[in-house]
C-alpha positions in Angstrom: -12.2 -2.1 -4.4 -10.6 1.3 -5.3 -12.3 4.5 -6.2 -10.7 7.6 -7.8 -11.2 10.8 -5.8 -11.6 14.4 -6.8 -8.4 16.1 -5.5 -10.4 19.0 -4.2 -12.2 16.8 -1.5 -11.5 16.7 2.2 -10.8 13.4 3.9 -14.4 13.0 5.1 -15.7 13.9 1.7 -13.4 11.4 0.1 -14.6 8.7 2.5 -18.2 9.5 1.4 -17.3 9.5 -2.3 -15.7 6.0 -2.0 -18.7 4.5 -0.4 -17.0 4.1 3.0 -19.6 6.0 4.9 -20.6 3.1 7.1 -20.0 2.3 10.7 -18.6 -0.6 12.8 -19.9 -1.8 16.1 -18.4 -4.2 18.7 -20.9 -6.8 19.8 -20.9 -9.6 22.3 -19.2 -12.8 21.1 -20.9 -16.1 21.7 -19.4 -19.6 21.5 -21.1 -22.3 19.4 -23.1 -23.6 22.4 -24.3 -20.1 23.3 -22.0 -19.2 26.1 -20.5 -15.7 26.2 -16.8 -15.2 25.4 -15.9 -12.6 28.0 -12.4 -11.5 26.7 -13.3 -10.9 23.1 -15.8 -9.1 20.9 -16.8 -9.3 17.3 -16.7 -6.2 15.0 -19.7 -5.9 12.7 -20.4 -3.5 9.8 -23.7 -2.0 10.7 -24.8 -1.6 7.0 -24.3 -5.2 6.0 -24.3 -7.0 9.4 -21.1 -8.7 8.4 -18.5 -9.7 10.9 -15.1 -8.1 10.1 -13.0 -9.6 12.8 -12.7 -10.7 16.4 -10.8 -8.4 18.8 -10.0 -8.1 22.5 -12.2 -6.2 24.9 -9.8 -3.3 25.0 -10.0 -2.7 21.3 -11.6 0.6 20.4 -12.8 0.9 16.8 -12.0 4.0 14.8 -14.9 4.9 12.5 -14.2 5.5 8.8 -15.4 9.1 8.8 -12.9 10.1 11.6 -9.9 7.9 10.8 -8.2 10.2 8.4 -9.4 13.6 9.3 -6.0 14.6 10.7 -4.5 14.4 7.3 -6.4 17.4 6.1 -3.7 19.4 8.0 -1.2 18.2 5.5 -3.5 18.9 2.6 -3.9 22.5 3.8 -0.3 23.2 4.7 1.6 21.3 2.1 -0.7 21.0 -0.9 -1.4 17.3 -0.6 -4.4 16.0 -2.6 -6.5 12.9 -2.1 -6.4 10.7 -5.2 -8.1 7.4 -4.3 -9.8 5.5 -1.5 -11.2 2.0 -1.0 -11.4 -1.1 1.0 -10.3 -4.8 0.9 -11.8 -8.0 2.3 -15.3 -6.5 2.7 -14.1 -3.6 4.8 -11.6 -5.3 7.0 -9.1 -2.7 5.9 -10.0 0.8 4.5 -7.4 3.1 2.9 -7.0 6.6 1.5 -4.2 7.6 -0.8 -2.9 11.1 -1.0 -0.3 12.6 -3.3 2.3 15.0 -2.1 3.7 17.7 -4.4 7.0 15.8 -4.8 8.3 13.7 -7.7 11.5 12.7 -9.6 12.5 11.1 -12.9 14.2 7.8 -12.4 16.0 8.0 -15.8 17.2 10.6 -18.2 14.4 11.3 -20.7 11.6 10.8 -18.2 10.3 8.1 -16.0 8.3 10.0 -13.4 7.7 8.6 -9.9 5.4 10.6 -7.6 5.2 10.6 -3.8 2.1 9.1 -2.3 1.1 8.4 1.3 -1.3 5.6 2.0 -3.4 5.8 5.1 -4.8 2.5 6.4 -7.3 1.7 9.1 -8.2 -1.9 10.0 -11.5 -3.2 11.5 -10.3 -6.7 12.1 -7.6 -6.0 14.7 -4.8 -6.8 12.4 -3.1 -3.3 12.6 -3.4 0.1 14.1 -4.1 3.3 12.1 -1.1 3.6 9.9 0.4 5.8 7.2 3.2 4.7 4.9 5.1 5.9 1.9 3.9 4.6 -1.5 6.0 5.8 -4.5 3.9 5.3 -7.7 5.5 5.0 -11.1 3.3 6.9 -13.5 4.2 4.7 -16.6 2.1 1.9 -15.3 0.7 3.0 -11.9 2.9 0.5 -10.1 3.0 0.9 -6.3 6.7 0.5 -5.8 7.6 -0.7 -2.4 6.7 -2.7 0.7 6.8 0.3 2.9 4.0 -0.8 5.3 6.4 -3.4 6.8 9.4 -1.0 7.0 9.7 1.0 10.2 11.5 3.8 8.5 8.6 4.4 6.0 5.7 3.7 8.3 4.0 5.7 11.1 1.6 4.2 13.6 -0.9 6.8 14.7 -3.0 7.5 17.8 -6.7 8.1 17.5 -7.6 11.4 19.1 -9.8 14.3 18.2 -7.5 17.0 19.8 -6.0 19.6 17.6 -2.6 19.1 19.3 -2.3 15.4 18.4 -3.8 15.8 15.0 -1.1 18.3 14.1 1.6 16.1 15.7 0.5 13.1 13.7 0.2 15.1 10.5 3.8 16.4 10.9 5.1 13.0 11.7 3.6 11.5 8.5 4.8 14.4 6.4 8.3 14.2 7.7 8.5 10.4 7.3 7.2 10.6 3.7 9.5 13.4 2.5 12.7 11.9 4.0 11.9 8.4 2.9 11.0 9.5 -0.6 14.3 11.3 -0.9 16.1 8.0 0.1 14.0 6.0 -2.4 14.9 8.5 -5.1 18.6 7.9 -4.6 18.1 4.1 -4.7 15.8 4.2 -7.8 18.3 6.3 -9.7 21.1 4.0 -8.7 19.1 1.0 -10.1 18.4 2.9 -13.3 22.1 3.3 -13.9 22.9 -0.4 -13.2 22.9 -2.4 -16.5 22.1 -6.1 -16.2 22.9 -9.2 -18.2 21.2 -12.5 -18.6 23.0 -14.1 -15.6 22.0 -11.1 -13.4 18.4 -11.6 -14.4 18.5 -15.3 -13.6 20.1 -14.6 -10.2 17.4 -12.0 -9.5 14.6 -14.4 -10.4 16.1 -17.1 -8.3 16.0 -14.8 -5.3 12.3 -13.8 -5.6 10.6 -16.7 -7.6 12.9 -19.7 -7.1 12.7 -22.6 -9.6 10.5 -25.4 -8.3 10.0 -27.4 -11.4 6.3 -26.4 -11.6 4.8 -25.0 -14.8 3.2 -22.2 -12.8 6.4 -20.9 -11.4 8.1 -21.1 -14.8 5.3 -19.1 -16.3 5.7 -16.5 -13.5 9.4 -16.1 -14.2 8.8 -15.8 -17.9 6.2 -13.1 -17.4 8.5 -11.1 -15.2 11.2 -11.3 -17.9 8.7 -10.3 -20.6 7.6 -7.2 -18.5 11.3 -6.4 -17.8 11.9 -6.3 -21.5 8.7 -4.7 -22.8 6.5 -3.7 -19.9 5.2 -0.1 -19.7 8.3 2.1 -19.7 10.7 -0.8 -19.6 13.4 -1.7 -22.1 15.2 -4.7 -20.6 18.4 -2.9 -19.8 18.7 -1.9 -16.1 18.0 -3.2 -12.6 15.3 -0.5 -12.5 13.5 -2.1 -15.4 13.9 -5.5 -13.8 12.4 -4.3 -10.5 9.5 -2.6 -12.3 8.9 -5.7 -14.4 8.3 -7.5 -11.1 6.1 -4.7 -9.6 4.0 -4.6 -12.8 3.5 -8.4 -12.6 2.5 -8.2 -9.0 0.1 -5.3 -9.4 -1.5 -6.2 -12.7 -0.9 -9.9 -13.7 -0.3 -12.1 -10.7 -4.0 -12.7 -10.1 -7.1 -12.0 -12.2 -9.3 -11.1 -9.2 -9.1 -7.3 -8.8 -9.9 -7.3 -5.1 -7.4 -10.0 -4.3 -4.8 -8.2 -6.5 -5.3 -5.0 -4.6 -5.2 -6.6 -1.2 -2.0 -8.6 -2.0 -0.2 -5.7 -3.8 -0.8 -3.3 -0.9 -0.9 -5.4 2.2 -0.2 -9.1 1.6 2.2 -11.4 -0.1 2.5 -9.2 -3.2 3.7 -6.3 -1.1 6.3 -8.6 0.5 7.4 -9.9 -2.9 7.9 -6.3 -4.1 10.0 -5.6 -1.1 12.2 -8.6 -1.8 12.5 -7.6 -5.4 13.7 -4.1 -4.5 16.4 -5.5 -2.2 17.4 -8.1 -4.8 17.7 -5.5 -7.4 20.0 -3.4 -5.1 22.2 -6.5 -4.5 22.8 -7.1 -8.2 
C-alpha cells in the first residue's frame, strides 16, 4: 500500500498521513502445547493484534513514528521533500520515500530521472533500519534499480534519539545518495547511447528471463520486448530502452496484485530482477 504525501510534511506527519500511526509490541512466544519459547518473542501490531514476525530476545522494535525522524535534518538542510509512504505485507515493512533536489536527462530531448531515497523499517526481523538510493524515471514512475542489496547504495542506520547520531546518520544517507546517483547517471547515459539489434535483445532476455518452453515465460519475454519498443518513453533503440522496458514490466505488469507488485518491485524478486537487467544491459 502506497500513499502520496504532501511535500511540506515532516517525517512524523508523513507517517500519520499514510496511516502508519500504529505501534508494535514484543510479546511472549508460546509453543503449540503452551510452553514458553524463551529465546524468541513475537512482534504484534497493537491496532490489529496481528503477528508481524518472530524475533530474538535482543531485538528492539523501532516504532513507526520515530523511525525516520532523523531524515528531517536532510529535508531542512538540503531541500529534500517527502513524496510517498506505505507498508507491505500488513506492516512487516514500512517505508518513506523522499526526493532530493537532483536529477538528470538520460537522453537528449528529455528523459528525466530524479533522485529518491527510500527509508525502510522492518517489524519482522528481516532487516535493520535502512536507507537506499532509488532513481525514479518520470516517464513511467519506474523505480530503477536494486539498490537495497548493493552495499554502495545502501546505508544501515542505528536507532538513537541523540542529535549527534541523527545528524551523522542523515549526512551518511545524503552522501551515499548523491555519490551513487552521480554514478548511476553516468551508467544510464552510457546505456542511452548504446544501440541494440535483435540479437542483443535476445541475449539480454536470455540472461534475465531464460527460455524454459513454458507459455508463461514466453509471454513475459514478449511483454518486455513490447515495452522496450513502445513502453512509456521507449522507442526500441537503445540499451536504456531495453532496461526500462524490463523495469516497467516488473513495476506495472508482472503481477496484477498491487500490494504484491509493490513488495516485489521494491524488496523482493522484482527488485533482484531489475538489478540483473541493469547489469545485463551494461554488458551488451
